C-alpha positions in Angstrom: 28.9 -17.9 25.9 24.7 -18.3 25.5 24.5 -15.0 27.0 26.8 -13.0 24.7 24.2 -14.0 21.7 21.6 -11.9 23.0 23.7 -9.4 23.9 25.2 -8.8 20.5 21.5 -9.3 19.0 21.2 -6.2 21.5 23.7 -4.3 20.2 22.5 -4.7 16.4 19.5 -3.6 17.2 20.3 -1.0 19.0 22.5 0.2 16.3 19.5 -0.2 13.9 17.5 1.7 16.0 19.4 4.7 16.1 20.3 4.9 12.4 16.5 4.6 12.4 16.0 7.6 14.2 18.6 9.7 12.5 17.1 9.0 9.2 13.4 9.7 10.0 15.0 12.9 11.9 13.1 12.5 15.8 13.9 16.3 16.2 12.4 17.7 13.3 9.4 15.4 13.7 9.1 16.9 17.1 9.1 20.5 15.7 6.7 19.6 13.0 4.3 18.2 15.7 4.7 21.5 17.4 4.0 23.7 14.3 0.6 21.3 13.5 -0.4 21.7 17.0 -0.6 25.2 16.6 -1.9 25.0 13.2 -4.8 22.7 14.7 -5.7 25.0 17.5 -6.5 27.5 15.1 -10.4 28.9 15.6 -11.1 28.5 11.9 -9.1 25.6 11.2 -12.7 23.8 10.0 -13.9 26.7 7.6 -12.0 24.7 5.2 -12.6 20.9 5.9 -10.0 20.0 3.4 -7.3 21.6 4.6 -8.2 20.6 8.7 -8.4 17.0 7.6 -5.0 16.8 6.4 -3.7 18.9 9.6 -5.4 16.5 11.9 -4.2 13.3 9.7 -0.3 14.5 9.5 -0.4 15.5 13.4 -2.2 12.1 14.3 0.5 10.2 11.5 3.5 12.0 13.3 2.8 11.8 16.3 1.7 7.9 16.4 5.8 8.2 14.7 7.3 9.0 17.4 5.7 7.4 19.9 6.4 4.5 18.2 10.1 5.1 18.2 9.6 6.3 21.5 8.7 2.8 22.5 10.7 1.1 20.8 14.1 2.9 22.2 12.4 2.4 26.3 11.5 -1.6 25.3 15.1 -2.0 24.1 16.5 -0.1 27.2 14.1 -2.5 29.2 15.5 -5.5 27.4 19.0 -4.4 28.3 18.6 -3.7 31.5 16.8 -7.5 32.4 19.8 -9.2 30.0 21.8 -7.4 32.5 20.0 -9.0 35.6 19.7 -12.5 33.8 23.1 -12.6 33.3 24.4 -11.7 36.8 21.8 -14.0 37.9 22.1 -16.3 35.6 18.2 -16.4 36.0 17.2 -19.2 33.4 13.7 -17.6 33.3 14.7 -14.4 32.5 17.6 -15.2 29.8 14.1 -16.9 28.2 12.3 -13.6 28.5 15.2 -11.7 26.8 14.9 -13.8 23.9 11.4 -13.5 23.6 11.6 -9.5 23.8 14.6 -9.4 21.3 12.8 -11.5 18.8 9.9 -9.4 19.3 11.9 -6.2 19.1 13.6 -7.3 15.5 10.5 -7.7 13.6 9.4 -4.4 15.0 12.2 -2.7 14.5 12.9 -4.5 11.4 9.3 -3.0 10.0 10.2 0.4 11.0 13.3 0.1 8.8 11.3 -0.6 5.8 9.7 3.0 6.0 13.0 4.6 6.0 13.4 2.7 2.7 10.6 4.8 1.5 12.4 8.0 0.1 10.4 8.3 -3.5 9.7 11.5 -5.0 5.4 10.7 -4.5 6.5 8.2 -1.7 4.9 9.7 1.1 1.4 10.0 -0.6 -2.0 8.6 0.3 -2.5 5.9 -2.7 -5.2 5.0 -5.3 -5.3 1.5 -6.0 -7.3 -0.4 -9.6 -7.6 -4.1 -9.6 -9.1 -5.2 -12.9 -9.6 -9.1 -13.6 -8.0 -10.2 -16.8 -7.9 -13.6 -18.8 -9.9 -16.3 -16.5 -13.2 -15.1 -17.3 -15.7 -15.5 -13.8 -12.6 -16.8 -12.3 -10.6 -13.9 -12.5 -13.6 -11.6 -11.7 -13.8 -13.7 -8.9 -10.0 -13.5 -8.2 -9.9 -9.3 -8.5 -12.7 -9.4 -6.1 -10.8 -11.5 -3.7 -7.7 -9.2 -4.1 -10.0 -6.0 -3.4 -10.7 -7.3 0.0 -7.4 -8.7 1.1 -6.2 -4.8 0.5 -9.4 -3.3 2.2 -8.7 -6.2 5.0 -4.8 -4.9 4.9 -6.0 -1.3 5.6 -7.8 -2.2 7.9 -5.4 -4.0 9.8 -3.2 -1.0 10.0 -6.1 1.5 10.8 -6.1 3.1 7.4 -9.3 4.8 6.3 -10.0 3.4 2.7 -12.5 5.1 0.0 -13.8 2.7 -2.7 -14.0 5.2 -5.5 -15.9 2.8 -8.1 -17.2 -0.9 -8.4 -18.0 -2.5 -12.2 -19.4 -6.0 -11.4 -19.4 -8.9 -13.7 -21.8 -10.6 -14.5 -21.9 -13.6 -12.9 -19.3 -13.2 -9.9 -16.8 -10.5 -8.8 -15.8 -7.3 -10.1 -14.4 -6.3 -13.7 -12.8 -3.7 -11.5 -12.7 -1.3 -8.7 -11.0 1.8 -8.0 -10.2 2.8 -4.1 -8.1 4.8 -2.0 -5.8 4.6 1.0 -5.8 7.8 3.1 -2.5 7.3 5.2 1.3 8.7 4.9 3.6 6.6 2.7 0.8 4.5 1.6 1.6 4.5 -1.7 5.4 4.3 -1.3 4.2 0.9 0.9 1.8 -0.6 -1.7 3.3 0.6 -4.8 5.2 -2.9 -5.1 2.0 -4.8 -5.2 1.4 -3.3 -8.9 1.7 -5.9 -11.5 -0.3 -9.2 -11.8 -1.5 -11.5 -9.7 -2.2 -15.5 -10.8 -4.2 -17.7 -8.9 -4.7 -21.6 -9.6 -7.4 -23.5 -7.7 -10.3 -25.6 -8.8 -13.0 -23.6 -10.4 -16.1 -23.0 -8.6 -17.4 -21.9 -11.8 -16.3 -25.1 -13.6 -19.7 -27.8 -13.9 -16.8 -30.4 -14.3 -14.7 -29.2 -11.5 -11.5 -28.6 -13.3 -8.3 -26.4 -12.1 -8.7 -22.9 -13.8 -5.7 -20.3 -13.7 -6.6 -16.9 -13.6 -5.8 -13.1 -13.7 -5.7 -10.1 -12.3 -4.0 -6.8 -12.5 -3.1 -4.4 -9.9 -1.9 -0.7 -10.8 -1.2 1.5 -7.7 -0.9 5.9 -7.8 0.4 8.3 -6.2 -2.8 10.8 -5.2 -2.5 14.3 -6.9 -1.7 17.4 -4.5 -2.5 21.0 -5.8 1.5 21.2 -6.0 1.6 18.8 -9.1 0.2 21.0 -11.6 -1.5 18.5 -13.6 -3.5 20.8 -16.0 -6.5 19.4 -18.0 -8.0 21.4 -20.9 -11.9 21.3 -20.9 -11.9 20.3 -24.3 -9.5 17.5 -23.9 -12.5 15.9 -22.2 -15.6 14.1 -22.8 -17.9 13.7 -19.6 -20.6 11.3 -19.6 -23.4 10.5 -17.1 -25.0 7.6 -16.1 -27.6 5.4 -13.6 -25.2 3.8 -10.7 -25.4 -0.2 -11.1 -24.6 -3.0 -8.5 -24.4 -6.4 -8.8 -25.8 -8.0 -11.3 -26.8 -5.2 -13.2 -29.2 -3.7 -10.1 -30.1 0.0 -9.7 -28.6 1.6 -7.4 -29.6 5.0 -7.8 -32.8 6.5 -9.1 -30.6 9.3 -11.3 -28.0 9.8 -13.3 -25.4 10.2 -10.8 -22.9 8.1 -11.9 -19.6 9.9 -14.1 -17.3 8.3 -16.9 -14.7 11.3 -18.0 -12.4 10.2 -21.1 -9.3 11.9 -21.9 -9.5 12.3 -25.4 -5.7 13.0 -26.2 -4.8 9.6 -24.0 -8.0 7.6 -24.4 -7.8 7.0 -20.7 -11.5 6.6 -19.1 -12.0 6.7 -15.5 -15.5 6.9 -13.5 -17.0 7.4 -10.3 -20.6 5.6 -9.0 -20.3 5.6 -5.4 -21.3 8.8 -4.0 -24.7 9.9 -4.8 -24.4 13.1 -5.8 -23.0 13.9 -9.4 -21.0 16.7 -8.6 -19.0 14.5 -6.2 -18.4 11.6 -8.4 -17.3 14.1 -10.8 -15.0 15.4 -8.4 -13.6 11.4 -7.2 -12.9 10.8 -11.1 -11.2 14.3 -11.7 -8.9 13.1 -8.7 -8.2 9.6 -10.6 -7.9 11.0 -13.8 -4.9 13.6 -12.5 -3.2 10.7 -10.7 -3.4 8.9 -13.6 -1.8 11.6 -16.0 0.5 12.6 -13.3 2.0 8.9 -13.5 1.8 8.8 -17.2 4.2 11.5 -17.1 6.6 10.1 -14.3 6.5 7.0 -16.7 7.4 9.2 -20.0 10.0 11.1 -18.1 11.8 8.2 -16.4 11.2 6.8 -20.2 13.5 8.9 -21.2 16.0 8.8 -18.1 16.3 5.0 -18.8 16.9 5.7 -22.8 20.1 8.2 -21.7 21.2 5.6 -19.3 20.9 2.3 -22.0 18.6 1.3 -19.7 17.1 -1.9 -21.3 15.4 -3.7 -18.3 12.6 -4.8 -18.1 9.2 -4.1 -15.9 9.6 -5.9 -12.5 5.9 -5.5 -11.8 4.1 -8.3 -14.3 3.7 -11.3 -13.2 5.0 -10.2 -9.4 2.5 -13.0 -7.2 0.8 -16.6 -7.4 -1.9 -17.7 -5.3 -1.9 -21.4 -5.3 -5.1 -23.0 -3.8 -4.9 -26.7 -6.2 -3.2 -29.2 -5.6 -1.2 -27.4 -2.9 -1.9 -24.2 -0.8 0.9 -21.6 -1.2 1.1 -17.8 -2.3 4.6 -17.3 -3.0 6.2 -13.8 -4.1 8.3 -14.5 -7.8 10.7 -11.6 -7.3 11.5 -12.1 -3.5 10.7 -16.2 -3.6 9.1 -15.2 -0.1 6.1 -18.0 0.0 3.5 -19.3 2.7 1.5 -21.9 2.8 -1.3 -19.7 5.0 -3.3 -19.1 2.3 -6.2 -18.2 3.9 -4.3 -15.6 6.3 -2.9 -13.6 3.2 -6.3 -13.6 1.3 -7.7 -12.1 4.5 -5.2 -8.8 4.5 -1.8 -10.8 6.2 0.4 -9.1 3.7 3.3 -7.1 5.3 5.8 -10.1 5.1 5.3 -9.8 1.0 5.5 -6.2 1.4 8.4 -5.4 3.6 10.2 -8.0 1.6 9.0 -6.7 -1.7 10.1 -2.8 -0.5 13.6 -4.0 0.4 14.1 -5.9 -3.1 13.0 -3.1 -4.9 15.8 -0.7 -3.3 18.4 -3.6 -3.9 17.0 -3.5 -7.4 17.9 0.1 -7.7 21.1 0.5 -6.0 22.3 -2.5 -8.3 21.0 -0.4 -11.0 22.5 2.6 -9.8 26.0 1.2 -9.3 26.2 -0.6 -13.1 
């Protein structure tokens, strides 16, 4: 009877992996790798560095996905052989090894299954993330800085390149805001569930009476704009200001006016970039952020029209999405999925996959229930 449980688990995992392989279309991925290899071998590839970077990044990503699927399939086959051996010889050690490997495979296949849920229009894009300090004074600025580090550490753990476009430092500690990109396929679809208001409760290090303080920070996640998006911005709609970059405490970073602030006059959207040395580079980065914000604004307007036609009166699910409590007890809890942990240090060090995966599944269930209503 004990051996039947692993056998059933193995059968379930095999069915799940087969479904994932069908959804991701491994044959199509192999065809894409062949095409990308041909493009990457072109002698004039690096005449256009931006295009070359996209080709090589995409090639690396698809090859990695194929290797991941093939590796899981091989492990699943191996554990099946080991299970047969363990049962035929009634080997307790082998049975324990089977259970350990099935547990690890269940986690790995579950993580990959989440990838199949990212089927939105922009989910495959890279991500632009902006973090802003909200209510809570210096504690909120410090909290915003902690969130910035959390996401950068998350990206680092996954081997995803990041680029910080702009950082506005607060006077006493932390940041007023920061904008950065995560340059990996499906970064937007994955991180979009992080959008909303994050709340921290702790003893304030900035209160000389040591009182408990609640502070808030907002996270905005946008898809990176691609050439096919056609976001036209007339020059007359823009006001462009240049200024000198500054660091923590107002310290000057550059000796020239290289930082750029762009105001989109019709909407009032303001973006800035100061992390590049060149004014032209900062302007180009700021325009990327502005285009992403305008694309998201257009998407939201289109969604609002569809919701109105459907009579959708549901509120935004993004607000008040997670609490980080450091006093009087230690807990991070997602208010949408009820996922929680007492290991606050690991979460703030970037171990947030459990929260992200649960939120992606929650969002899919919510979308399915709304569609069937």
